[in-house]
C-alpha positions as CSV (number, residue, x, y, z in Angstrom):
1,M,0.0,0.0,0.0
2,G,1.4,3.4,-1.1
3,V,1.7,6.6,0.9
4,G,-1.4,7.9,-0.8
5,D,-3.4,4.9,0.1
6,V,-2.3,5.0,3.8
7,S,-3.2,8.7,4.1
8,K,-6.6,8.0,2.5
9,R,-7.3,5.2,5.0
10,I,-6.3,7.4,7.9
11,L,-8.5,10.2,6.8
12,L,-11.5,8.2,5.5
13,G,-11.3,4.8,7.3
14,R,-11.4,1.3,5.8
15,K,-13.2,0.6,2.6
16,L,-16.7,-0.7,2.7
17,R,-18.1,-3.3,0.4
18,S,-21.2,-2.5,-1.7
19,A,-23.0,-5.2,0.4
20,Q,-22.4,-3.1,3.5
21,L,-24.6,-0.3,2.2
22,G,-27.3,-1.2,4.7
23,E,-24.8,-0.6,7.6
24,T,-24.6,3.1,6.6
25,L,-28.4,3.7,6.8
26,L,-29.6,6.0,9.6
27,P,-32.1,5.4,12.4
28,K,-34.4,8.3,13.3
29,R,-32.3,9.4,16.3
30,V,-29.3,9.9,14.0
31,A,-31.2,11.1,11.0
32,L,-32.8,14.0,12.9
33,P,-29.5,15.8,13.7
34,V,-28.1,14.9,10.2
35,F,-30.9,16.3,8.2
36,A,-32.4,18.9,10.6
37,S,-29.3,20.8,11.7
38,D,-29.8,23.3,8.9
39,A,-33.4,24.1,9.7
40,L,-32.7,24.2,13.5
41,S,-29.7,26.4,13.1
42,S,-31.8,29.1,11.5
43,V,-33.0,29.8,15.0
44,A,-29.6,31.3,15.5
45,Y,-30.1,34.0,12.9
46,A,-33.8,34.1,11.7
47,P,-35.0,36.0,14.8
48,D,-32.1,38.4,14.5
49,E,-33.2,39.2,10.9
50,V,-36.8,39.7,11.9
51,F,-35.8,42.2,14.6
52,I,-33.4,44.0,12.2
53,M,-36.1,44.5,9.7
54,L,-38.6,45.7,12.2
55,S,-36.0,48.1,13.8
56,L,-36.1,50.2,10.6
57,A,-39.4,51.7,12.0
58,G,-38.0,51.9,15.6
59,A,-38.6,49.8,18.6
60,S,-42.3,50.4,18.5
61,A,-42.5,48.1,15.5
62,Y,-41.4,45.2,17.7
63,V,-45.0,44.8,18.7
64,W,-45.4,42.9,15.4
65,S,-42.6,40.5,16.1
66,W,-44.6,37.7,17.6
67,K,-47.2,38.1,14.8
68,V,-44.4,37.7,12.2
69,A,-43.2,34.7,14.1
70,I,-46.7,33.1,14.0
71,A,-46.9,33.8,10.2
72,V,-43.5,32.1,9.6
73,A,-44.6,29.2,11.9
74,L,-47.8,28.7,9.9
75,V,-45.8,28.6,6.6
76,M,-43.4,26.1,8.1
77,A,-46.2,23.9,9.4
78,A,-47.8,23.9,5.9
79,V,-44.5,23.1,4.2
80,I,-43.7,20.3,6.7
81,A,-47.2,18.8,6.2
82,S,-46.7,19.0,2.4
83,Y,-43.4,17.3,2.5
84,R,-44.7,14.5,4.6
85,Q,-46.9,13.7,1.6
86,T,-43.9,13.9,-0.7
87,V,-41.7,11.4,1.2
88,H,-44.6,8.9,1.2
89,A,-45.3,9.3,-2.5
90,Y,-41.7,9.4,-3.6
91,P,-39.4,7.4,-1.3
92,S,-36.6,7.1,-3.8
93,G,-35.0,10.3,-2.6
94,G,-35.5,12.6,-5.6
95,G,-37.5,15.0,-3.5
96,D,-38.5,18.2,-5.2
97,Y,-36.6,17.3,-8.4
98,E,-38.3,13.9,-8.9
99,V,-41.7,15.3,-8.1
100,A,-41.3,18.2,-10.6
101,T,-39.8,16.0,-13.3
102,V,-42.4,13.2,-13.1
103,N,-45.4,15.5,-12.9
104,L,-44.4,18.8,-14.6
105,G,-41.8,17.7,-17.1
106,R,-38.1,17.9,-17.7
107,T,-38.0,21.7,-17.8
108,A,-39.6,22.1,-14.4
109,G,-37.4,19.3,-12.9
110,T,-34.2,21.0,-14.2
111,T,-35.4,24.3,-12.8
112,V,-35.9,22.7,-9.4
113,A,-32.5,21.0,-9.6
114,S,-30.8,24.3,-10.4
115,A,-32.6,26.0,-7.5
116,L,-31.6,23.3,-5.0
117,L,-28.0,23.2,-6.1
118,V,-27.7,26.9,-5.5
119,D,-29.5,26.6,-2.2
120,Y,-27.2,23.8,-1.0
121,V,-24.1,25.8,-1.9
122,L,-25.5,28.9,-0.1
123,T,-26.4,26.8,2.9
124,V,-22.8,25.8,3.4
125,A,-21.4,29.3,2.6
126,V,-23.9,31.2,4.9
127,S,-23.7,28.8,7.9
128,I,-19.9,28.5,7.8
129,S,-19.4,32.3,7.3
130,A,-21.7,33.0,10.3
131,A,-19.6,30.5,12.4
132,A,-16.4,32.2,11.2
133,Q,-17.7,35.6,12.3
134,Y,-18.5,34.1,15.8
135,A,-14.9,32.8,15.8
136,G,-13.5,36.1,14.7
137,A,-15.3,37.9,17.5
138,A,-14.0,35.4,20.1
139,I,-10.5,35.0,18.7
140,P,-9.1,38.4,17.5
141,V,-6.3,36.9,15.5
142,L,-9.0,35.4,13.2
143,H,-10.8,38.6,12.6
144,D,-9.0,39.5,9.4
145,H,-8.8,35.8,8.2
146,Q,-12.4,34.8,8.4
147,A,-12.5,33.6,4.8
148,T,-9.5,31.4,5.4
149,F,-11.0,30.0,8.6
150,A,-14.3,29.4,6.9
151,S,-12.6,27.6,4.0
152,A,-10.8,25.3,6.5
153,M,-14.0,24.5,8.2
154,V,-15.6,23.5,4.9
155,L,-12.7,21.2,4.3
156,L,-13.1,19.7,7.7
157,L,-16.8,19.0,7.1
158,M,-15.9,17.5,3.7
159,A,-13.5,15.1,5.3
160,M,-16.0,14.1,7.9
161,N,-18.7,13.4,5.3
162,L,-16.3,11.5,3.1
163,R,-16.1,9.0,5.9
164,G,-19.8,8.2,5.4
165,I,-23.0,9.7,6.5
166,R,-23.5,7.3,9.4
167,E,-20.2,8.2,11.0
168,S,-20.6,11.9,10.4
169,G,-24.2,11.7,11.6
170,T,-23.1,10.1,14.9
171,F,-20.4,12.7,15.3
172,F,-22.8,15.6,14.7
173,A,-25.7,14.2,16.8
174,I,-24.2,15.2,20.1
175,P,-23.8,19.0,19.5
176,T,-27.2,19.1,17.6
177,Y,-29.0,17.5,20.5
178,A,-27.1,19.8,22.9
179,F,-28.3,22.8,20.9
180,M,-31.9,21.6,21.1
181,V,-31.7,21.0,24.9
182,A,-29.9,24.3,25.5
183,V,-32.3,26.5,23.6
184,L,-35.5,24.7,24.6
185,G,-34.3,24.7,28.2
186,M,-33.6,28.4,28.0
187,A,-37.1,29.0,26.6
188,V,-38.8,26.9,29.3
189,W,-36.8,28.6,32.1
190,G,-37.6,32.0,30.6
191,F,-41.3,31.3,30.5
192,I,-41.2,30.0,34.1
193,R,-39.6,33.3,35.2
194,M,-42.1,35.3,33.2
195,A,-45.0,33.4,34.9
196,E,-43.4,34.2,38.3
197,G,-42.9,37.8,37.4
198,T,-39.1,37.6,37.7
199,L,-38.2,37.7,34.0
200,P,-35.3,40.2,33.7
201,D,-34.6,42.6,30.8
202,V,-31.8,41.9,28.3
203,E,-28.7,44.0,28.2
204,S,-29.9,46.2,25.4
205,A,-33.3,47.0,26.9
206,D,-32.2,50.4,28.1
207,L,-31.2,51.5,24.6
208,H,-33.3,53.4,22.1
209,I,-33.6,52.9,18.3
210,T,-33.7,55.8,15.9
211,P,-35.9,54.9,13.0
212,D,-34.4,54.7,9.5
213,P,-35.0,58.0,7.6
214,S,-37.3,56.3,5.2
215,Y,-39.5,55.2,8.1
216,E,-39.6,58.3,10.2
217,G,-42.9,59.7,11.3
218,S,-46.3,57.9,11.0
219,L,-46.2,54.9,8.8
220,T,-48.6,54.7,6.0
221,T,-50.5,51.4,5.5
222,F,-48.3,50.5,2.4
223,A,-45.1,51.3,4.3
224,L,-46.2,49.2,7.3
225,L,-47.2,46.3,5.0
226,F,-43.8,46.5,3.1
227,L,-41.9,46.6,6.4
228,L,-43.8,43.5,7.7
229,A,-43.2,41.8,4.4
230,R,-39.5,42.4,4.7
231,A,-39.5,41.0,8.2
232,F,-41.6,38.0,7.2
233,S,-39.3,37.2,4.2
234,S,-36.2,37.4,6.4
235,G,-37.9,35.2,9.0
236,C,-38.6,32.6,6.3
237,A,-34.9,31.8,6.3
238,A,-36.1,29.4,9.1
239,L,-37.6,27.1,6.3
240,T,-34.3,26.4,4.6
241,G,-33.2,22.8,5.0
242,V,-36.7,21.4,5.3
243,E,-36.5,19.8,1.8
244,A,-33.3,18.0,2.7
245,I,-35.2,15.1,4.3
246,S,-37.3,14.5,1.2
247,N,-34.0,14.4,-0.8
248,G,-32.4,12.0,1.6
249,V,-35.0,9.4,2.2
250,P,-32.7,6.6,0.8
251,A,-30.4,7.2,3.8
252,F,-33.0,6.2,6.3
253,K,-33.5,2.7,7.7
254,R,-36.6,0.8,6.7
255,P,-39.4,1.6,6.6
256,K,-37.7,4.6,4.9
257,S,-40.7,6.8,4.1
258,K,-42.3,6.3,7.5
259,N,-39.1,7.1,9.3
260,A,-38.5,10.1,7.1
261,A,-42.0,11.5,7.7
262,T,-41.6,11.0,11.4
263,T,-38.3,12.8,11.4
264,L,-39.8,15.6,9.3
265,L,-42.6,16.0,11.9
266,L,-40.1,16.2,14.8
267,L,-38.1,18.7,12.9
268,G,-41.1,21.0,12.3
269,M,-42.3,20.8,15.9
270,I,-38.9,21.5,17.4
271,A,-38.0,24.3,14.9
272,I,-41.3,26.1,15.3
273,T,-41.2,25.9,19.1
274,M,-37.6,27.2,19.3
275,M,-38.1,30.1,16.9
276,V,-41.4,31.4,18.3
277,S,-40.1,31.0,21.9
278,V,-37.0,33.1,21.1
279,I,-38.9,35.9,19.4
280,V,-41.6,36.1,22.1
281,L,-39.0,36.1,24.9
282,A,-36.9,38.7,23.1
283,K,-40.0,41.0,22.8
284,Q,-40.9,40.5,26.5
285,M,-37.4,41.2,27.7
286,G,-37.1,44.5,25.9
287,L,-34.6,43.6,23.2
288,R,-33.2,46.4,21.0
289,F,-31.4,45.0,17.9
290,V,-30.3,46.7,14.7
291,D,-28.2,45.8,11.7
292,P,-24.5,45.8,12.8
293,A,-23.8,48.2,9.9
294,D,-26.3,50.7,11.4
295,L,-25.2,50.9,15.0
296,D,-25.5,54.7,14.9
297,R,-29.3,54.2,15.1
298,L,-28.8,52.6,18.5
299,T,-28.5,55.2,21.2
300,Y,-28.4,55.6,25.0
301,A,-31.2,57.3,27.0
302,D,-29.5,60.7,26.5
303,G,-29.5,60.2,22.7
304,T,-25.8,59.5,22.4
305,P,-25.1,56.8,19.8
306,V,-23.5,53.7,21.2
307,G,-20.8,53.9,18.5
308,H,-19.3,51.2,16.3
309,D,-17.2,49.8,19.2
310,Y,-20.4,48.6,20.9
311,E,-20.6,44.8,21.0
312,Q,-24.1,43.9,20.0
313,N,-24.6,40.3,21.0
314,A,-26.9,38.0,19.0
315,V,-30.5,37.7,20.1
316,I,-30.1,34.2,21.6
317,A,-27.0,35.3,23.5
318,Q,-28.7,38.3,25.0
319,I,-31.7,36.2,26.1
320,A,-29.5,33.5,27.6
321,K,-27.4,35.9,29.5
322,A,-30.4,37.5,31.1
323,V,-32.4,34.3,31.7
324,F,-29.5,32.5,33.3
325,S,-28.2,35.5,35.2
326,D,-27.8,33.4,38.3
327,F,-26.1,30.5,36.5
328,S,-23.5,31.6,34.0
329,P,-22.4,28.0,32.9
330,A,-25.9,27.6,31.3
331,F,-25.3,30.9,29.4
332,Y,-21.9,29.7,28.1
333,L,-23.5,26.4,27.1
334,V,-26.1,28.1,25.0
335,V,-23.6,30.4,23.3
336,V,-21.1,27.6,22.5
337,V,-23.6,25.1,21.1
338,T,-25.2,27.9,19.1
339,G,-21.9,28.7,17.5
340,V,-21.2,25.0,16.9
341,I,-24.6,24.4,15.3
342,L,-23.9,27.0,12.7
343,V,-21.0,25.0,11.5
344,L,-22.9,21.7,11.6
345,A,-25.8,23.3,9.7
346,A,-23.8,22.9,6.6
347,N,-23.8,19.1,7.2
348,T,-27.4,19.0,5.9
349,A,-26.3,20.3,2.6
350,F,-23.4,17.8,2.6
351,N,-26.0,15.0,2.9
352,G,-28.6,16.4,0.5
353,F,-26.4,17.7,-2.3
354,P,-24.5,14.4,-3.1
355,V,-27.8,12.4,-3.2
356,L,-29.4,15.0,-5.6
357,G,-26.2,15.0,-7.7
358,S,-26.3,11.2,-8.0
359,I,-29.9,11.4,-9.2
360,L,-29.0,14.2,-11.7
361,A,-26.1,12.1,-12.9
362,R,-28.4,9.1,-13.4
363,D,-30.7,11.3,-15.5
364,G,-27.8,12.7,-17.6
365,L,-28.1,16.2,-16.2
366,A,-24.8,16.1,-14.3
367,P,-21.4,14.4,-14.9
368,R,-21.7,10.7,-14.3
369,A,-18.8,10.9,-11.7
370,L,-21.4,12.4,-9.3
371,G,-23.2,9.1,-9.3
372,S,-20.3,7.0,-8.1
373,R,-19.9,6.0,-4.5
374,G,-16.5,6.2,-2.9
375,D,-14.6,3.8,-0.6
376,R,-17.0,4.6,2.3
377,L,-20.2,4.3,0.1
378,A,-20.7,8.0,0.2
379,Y,-21.1,10.0,-3.0
380,S,-17.6,11.4,-2.7
381,N,-17.4,13.4,-5.9
382,G,-20.6,15.3,-5.0
383,I,-19.2,16.1,-1.5
384,V,-16.0,17.4,-2.9
385,F,-17.8,19.5,-5.6
386,L,-20.0,21.1,-3.0
387,A,-17.1,21.9,-0.8
388,F,-15.3,23.5,-3.7
389,M,-18.2,25.6,-4.8
390,A,-18.9,26.8,-1.2
391,I,-15.2,27.8,-0.7
392,V,-15.4,29.8,-4.0
393,L,-18.4,31.6,-2.7
394,I,-16.9,32.2,0.7
395,V,-13.7,33.7,-0.9
396,I,-15.7,35.9,-3.3
397,F,-17.9,37.4,-0.6
398,N,-15.1,37.3,2.0
399,A,-17.2,35.3,4.4
400,E,-19.6,38.2,5.1
401,T,-22.9,36.7,6.2
402,T,-24.8,40.0,5.7
403,R,-24.0,39.9,2.0
404,L,-24.6,36.2,1.6
405,I,-27.9,36.1,3.4
406,Q,-29.5,38.3,0.8
407,L,-28.9,35.5,-1.7
408,Y,-30.6,33.0,0.5
409,I,-34.0,31.3,0.4
410,V,-34.9,32.4,-3.2
411,G,-33.9,29.0,-4.6
412,V,-35.5,27.0,-1.9
413,F,-38.9,28.6,-2.4
414,V,-38.7,28.2,-6.2
415,S,-38.3,24.4,-5.5
416,F,-41.1,24.5,-2.8
417,N,-43.6,26.0,-5.3
418,L,-42.8,23.6,-8.2
419,S,-42.8,20.6,-5.8
420,Q,-46.2,21.4,-4.4
421,L,-47.6,22.0,-7.9
422,G,-46.2,18.7,-9.0
423,M,-47.7,16.9,-5.9
424,I,-51.2,18.4,-6.7
425,R,-50.9,17.0,-10.2
426,H,-49.6,13.7,-8.9
427,W,-52.7,13.2,-6.6
428,T,-55.0,14.4,-9.4
429,R,-53.7,11.7,-11.8
430,A,-53.8,9.0,-9.1
431,L,-57.5,9.9,-8.3
432,A,-58.4,9.4,-11.9
433,T,-57.6,5.7,-11.7
434,E,-58.1,4.9,-8.0
435,R,-61.5,3.3,-7.0
436,D,-61.0,2.3,-3.4
437,P,-63.0,4.9,-1.3
438,Q,-60.6,4.9,1.7
439,T,-57.6,5.4,-0.5
440,R,-59.4,8.1,-2.5
441,R,-60.2,10.0,0.8
442,R,-56.5,9.8,1.8
443,M,-55.4,11.1,-1.6
444,Q,-57.9,13.9,-1.5
445,R,-56.7,14.9,1.9
446,S,-53.1,14.8,0.7
447,R,-54.0,17.0,-2.3
448,I,-55.7,19.6,-0.1
449,I,-52.5,19.7,2.1
450,N,-50.3,20.2,-0.9
451,A,-52.7,22.9,-2.3
452,I,-52.4,24.8,1.0
453,G,-48.7,24.4,1.0
454,L,-48.6,25.8,-2.6
455,S,-50.7,28.8,-1.7
456,F,-48.4,29.6,1.3
457,T,-45.1,29.1,-0.5
458,A,-46.3,31.1,-3.6
459,V,-47.1,34.1,-1.4
460,V,-43.7,33.8,0.3
461,L,-41.9,33.6,-3.0
462,V,-43.5,36.7,-4.3
463,V,-42.7,38.5,-1.1
464,V,-39.1,37.4,-1.1
465,L,-38.6,38.5,-4.7
466,L,-40.2,41.9,-4.1
467,T,-38.2,42.6,-0.9
468,K,-34.8,40.9,-1.7
469,F,-34.4,41.2,-5.5
470,L,-32.3,44.4,-5.5
471,A,-30.6,43.4,-2.2
472,G,-28.9,40.4,-3.9
473,A,-31.5,37.9,-4.9
474,W,-30.8,38.7,-8.5
475,I,-27.4,37.0,-8.1
476,T,-29.2,33.8,-7.0
477,I,-31.5,34.0,-10.0
478,L,-28.5,34.3,-12.3
479,A,-26.8,31.4,-10.7
480,M,-29.9,29.3,-11.1
481,G,-30.0,30.2,-14.8
482,F,-26.3,29.2,-15.1
483,F,-26.9,25.8,-13.5
484,Y,-30.0,25.3,-15.6
485,A,-28.1,26.0,-18.9
486,L,-25.2,23.9,-17.7
487,M,-27.4,20.9,-17.0
488,R,-29.3,21.2,-20.2
489,G,-25.9,21.4,-22.0
490,I,-24.7,18.2,-20.2
491,R,-27.9,16.4,-21.1
492,G,-27.5,17.5,-24.8
493,H,-23.9,16.2,-24.8
494,Y,-24.8,12.8,-23.4
495,D,-27.7,12.5,-25.9
496,K,-25.4,13.3,-28.8
497,V,-22.7,10.9,-27.6
498,E,-25.3,8.1,-27.1
499,L,-26.7,8.6,-30.6
500,E,-23.2,8.7,-32.1
501,L,-22.1,5.5,-30.3
502,R,-25.2,3.5,-31.2
503,A,-24.0,0.2,-32.8
504,D,-25.1,-0.6,-36.4
505,D,-24.2,-3.3,-38.9
506,G,-21.2,-1.4,-40.3
507,D,-19.4,-1.4,-36.9
508,S,-18.7,-5.2,-37.1
509,A,-16.9,-4.9,-40.5
510,L,-13.2,-5.8,-40.3
511,P,-10.6,-3.2,-41.5
512,T,-9.2,-3.9,-44.9
513,R,-5.6,-3.9,-43.6
514,V,-3.6,-3.2,-40.4
515,H,-0.4,-1.2,-40.8
516,A,1.6,-1.7,-37.6
517,I,4.5,0.6,-36.6
518,V,6.7,0.0,-33.6
519,L,8.4,3.1,-32.2
520,V,12.1,2.8,-31.6
521,G,14.1,5.0,-29.4
522,K,17.0,2.7,-28.7
523,L,17.7,-0.9,-29.6
524,H,17.2,-2.6,-26.2
525,K,14.9,-5.1,-24.5
526,P,11.7,-2.9,-24.4
527,T,12.0,-2.3,-28.1
528,L,12.5,-6.0,-28.9
529,R,9.6,-6.9,-26.7
530,A,7.4,-4.5,-28.5
531,L,8.5,-5.9,-31.9
532,A,7.7,-9.4,-30.7
533,F,4.3,-8.4,-29.5
534,A,3.6,-6.6,-32.8
535,K,4.6,-9.7,-34.8
536,A,2.3,-11.9,-32.7
537,S,-0.7,-9.7,-33.7
538,R,0.1,-10.6,-37.4
539,P,-0.6,-7.2,-39.1
540,N,-0.6,-6.8,-42.8
541,V,2.3,-4.5,-42.7
542,L,4.9,-4.2,-39.9
543,E,7.7,-1.7,-39.7
544,A,9.8,0.0,-37.0
545,V,9.9,3.8,-37.0
546,Y,12.8,5.9,-35.6
547,V,12.8,9.7,-35.5
548,A,16.2,10.8,-36.6
549,T,17.4,14.0,-34.8
550,D,21.1,13.2,-34.5
551,P,23.1,11.9,-37.5
552,A,25.6,10.0,-35.3
553,E,23.0,8.3,-33.2
554,T,21.0,7.4,-36.3
555,T,24.0,5.8,-38.0
556,K,24.7,3.8,-34.8
557,L,21.2,2.6,-34.6
558,V,21.0,1.6,-38.2
559,D,24.2,-0.5,-38.0
560,A,23.0,-2.3,-34.9
561,W,19.6,-2.9,-36.5
562,E,21.2,-4.5,-39.6
563,K,23.5,-6.7,-37.4
564,L,20.6,-8.2,-35.5
565,N,18.7,-8.9,-38.7
566,L,15.3,-8.7,-37.0
567,G,13.3,-9.2,-40.2
568,V,11.5,-5.9,-39.8
569,P,12.3,-2.9,-41.9
570,L,13.4,0.3,-40.1
571,K,11.7,3.5,-41.2
572,L,13.7,6.7,-40.5
573,L,11.7,9.9,-40.0
574,H,14.0,12.9,-40.3
575,S,13.3,15.8,-37.9
576,P,15.4,18.9,-38.7
577,Y,13.8,20.7,-35.8
578,R,14.4,17.9,-33.3
579,E,10.7,17.2,-32.8
580,L,9.8,13.7,-31.7
581,V,6.0,13.7,-31.6
582,N,4.9,15.6,-34.7
583,P,6.8,13.5,-37.2
584,I,5.2,10.3,-35.9
585,V,1.7,11.8,-35.9
586,A,2.2,13.1,-39.4
587,Y,3.4,9.7,-40.6
588,A,0.5,7.8,-39.0
589,T,-1.9,10.3,-40.6
590,E,-0.4,9.8,-44.1
591,I,-0.7,6.1,-43.8
592,R,-4.4,6.5,-42.8
593,K,-5.1,8.8,-45.7
594,A,-3.5,6.3,-48.1
595,N,-5.9,3.6,-46.9
596,P,-9.0,5.2,-45.3
597,R,-10.6,1.8,-44.5
598,G,-7.5,0.5,-42.8
599,V,-6.1,0.8,-39.3
600,V,-2.8,2.1,-38.2
601,A,-1.6,0.3,-35.0
602,V,1.1,2.1,-33.1
603,Y,3.1,0.1,-30.5
604,I,4.9,2.2,-27.9
605,P,7.5,0.5,-25.5
606,E,7.1,1.9,-22.0
607,Y,9.0,1.4,-18.7
608,V,7.1,0.3,-15.6
609,V,8.7,1.9,-12.5
610,G,8.0,1.4,-8.8
611,R,8.7,4.9,-7.4
612,W,6.7,8.0,-8.1
613,W,9.8,10.1,-8.8
614,E,11.0,7.6,-11.4
615,Q,7.9,8.3,-13.5
616,L,9.1,11.8,-13.9
617,L,12.3,10.5,-15.5
618,H,10.7,8.1,-18.0
619,N,7.8,7.9,-20.5
620,Q,7.2,11.6,-20.9
621,T,7.5,11.5,-24.7
622,A,5.2,8.4,-24.8
623,L,2.6,10.3,-22.8
624,R,2.6,13.3,-25.1
625,L,2.5,11.0,-28.1
626,K,-0.5,9.0,-26.8
627,G,-2.3,12.2,-26.1
628,R,-1.8,13.4,-29.7
629,L,-2.6,10.0,-31.3
630,L,-5.9,9.7,-29.4
631,F,-7.3,12.5,-31.6
632,T,-6.1,11.0,-34.8
633,P,-8.9,9.0,-36.6
634,G,-8.1,5.4,-37.6
635,V,-5.1,5.1,-35.3
636,M,-4.9,2.6,-32.4
637,V,-2.3,3.0,-29.7
638,T,-0.9,0.0,-27.7
639,S,1.5,0.4,-24.8
640,V,3.9,-2.5,-24.4
641,P,5.1,-2.4,-20.8
642,Y,8.6,-3.5,-19.6
643,Q,8.9,-3.9,-15.9
644,L,12.1,-2.5,-14.4
645,R,13.5,-3.9,-11.2
646,S,12.1,-1.2,-9.1
647,S,8.5,-2.1,-10.2
648,Q,9.2,-5.7,-9.1
649,L,10.4,-4.6,-5.7
650,A,7.3,-2.4,-5.3
651,A,5.1,-5.4,-6.1
652,E,7.0,-7.5,-3.5
653,R,6.6,-4.8,-0.9
654,G,2.8,-4.7,-1.7
655,G,2.6,-8.4,-1.3
656,R,4.2,-8.2,2.1
657,G,1.7,-5.6,3.1
658,K,-1.3,-7.9,2.8
659,R,-3.2,-8.4,5.9
660,R,-2.6,-11.4,8.1
661,V,-5.0,-14.4,8.2
662,R,-7.4,-14.2,11.1
663,A,-9.6,-16.8,12.7
664,G,-12.6,-17.5,10.6
665,D,-11.2,-16.0,7.4
666,L,-11.0,-19.4,5.7
667,R,-14.6,-20.2,6.5
668,L,-15.7,-16.8,5.2
669,G,-13.8,-17.2,2.0
670,Q,-11.5,-14.3,2.7
671,V,-8.2,-16.2,2.3
672,D,-6.3,-16.5,-1.1
673,D,-6.0,-20.0,-2.5
674,D,-2.3,-20.2,-1.9
675,R,-2.7,-19.1,1.7
676,S,-5.5,-21.5,2.3
677,D,-3.4,-24.3,0.9
678,R,-0.5,-23.4,3.2
679,T,-2.9,-23.1,6.1
680,G,-4.4,-26.5,5.3
681,S,-1.1,-28.2,4.9
682,A,0.1,-26.8,8.2
683,H,-2.8,-28.4,9.9
């Protein structure tokens, strides 16, 4: 085993057989943190965005905060209920993409796929960038290197997921459950103190908010509605990640659809409870919260601005600090697990994106490499591609969450709408052929649920586009268009290649003649072996070809060739400019032109070496030549290997590296024949 293989085993673990795929499937207790961390982590920033939007009209607008929270909760409940129908109807894991493709056509399915791809990349970029900003605030040395830190965290998540979703899920389960317990415990204790009349104010309660100039004075009805729409659209960031479960149904243990639906219900209940609790507590505790870029609007009682040096803690941090004023360890627990969950939120995308990529690869809309499982039975290429795209986005936007968040949730609500529309058509088609009354009632109920979900998500999409388009949503729409065009282009390429490669009667016809040429660099053992192999293939014409660049060396080679009397003519290609590759390509092309129905077979002697650095010293001309000949019609290239001593030593070292025979290996058929013979004879 080489150094590269050893490093791979250390990072990723031992290989898994295809038959062990069932061992990687997730029970509900592990699936919940794996697929729900994105939606749950939105509790760490969705309430902040709601209060930031409402603060534009001053602290008096906070009276609407709990109503905005209820509106977001209703939308989430409708979406959760709708996706429970999806996982039952489409348990294969295609999620929104499969629903849209089957029921609305290829165009709608590709649109959904492009939206989901963008959303998954943004999920990683936003979550990791937010975590990097927390780290920059806690560790000053990282403040100017947040993009680098965020990129490193993406690479760490990539490595964890390359080990397989079950192992990464188990690793991520503890902090995700800790986040749930910490935030829900904070909420319960806060409501208990509120019932007792001892609920304290948060640290910002004594501050005042100066309204934004565009919202000063009495708000008109239109201005108020637009403000609430902006707050609502920002709060709907809490819905991102909900669709990941419908895309990841194949990762669940059996019964897959039932377990996925149960996990989806648990996700909805927990996320709604946490988000509404945080917003209600923040309002009751006198929170004052503005955009970090507008700290000048936050003033003390005497009207003095707090200044840009003021440390405005996140909403959850302010609540926890006040609620646990008598028990600081609980406060630190809440803050720490909240920061951790922002990193782990990206794990949802690392589980959903590769599955979607494999389905797109199967349908010819993505490179087929995305559909291949790695050593650990994870879709390794999809994981690596997602990490690369997220790092590119992080570097471009310098890990600034405020800029990235404006690109968020547009894609996911596009997929929500098309998915719900597809599900309505699915149930309508099913009802046209179903005759069982009980089944029909169930289908009609499911159609009503999906219709309600469509109406809710359609309203949200319109609101999001109206309030976020100029703020950055247009970039997301452009990215979706790019992925859409790319996928259609890939599908068109695969269709053309399939049509071009389709076998017909003419493909079985034999060539009229085979003109074989053996490349000669020196007259030594590799050359003689190549000549022998070429003779064994019995071509119609066989000749050796030497590119003459040095007269003295050419004369020496010709004399040696004549002395050996090999029975094969030696063709000299004169190269006044000392080129080696072009003369051979030109000669092979001329032979092909002289006989268009014939084949030119080029035999290239090559050294087989055992050390990586030896490869740099040999075969470079052969590699360049093969690369050129591959594009020459009617030319076939054959490499004739000659094993040097170093390659034999490498093979012997590899043989000594085989694992030892263990008890039970013979019974399980995991012992080579020669080993089993020796074991049997020993007994």
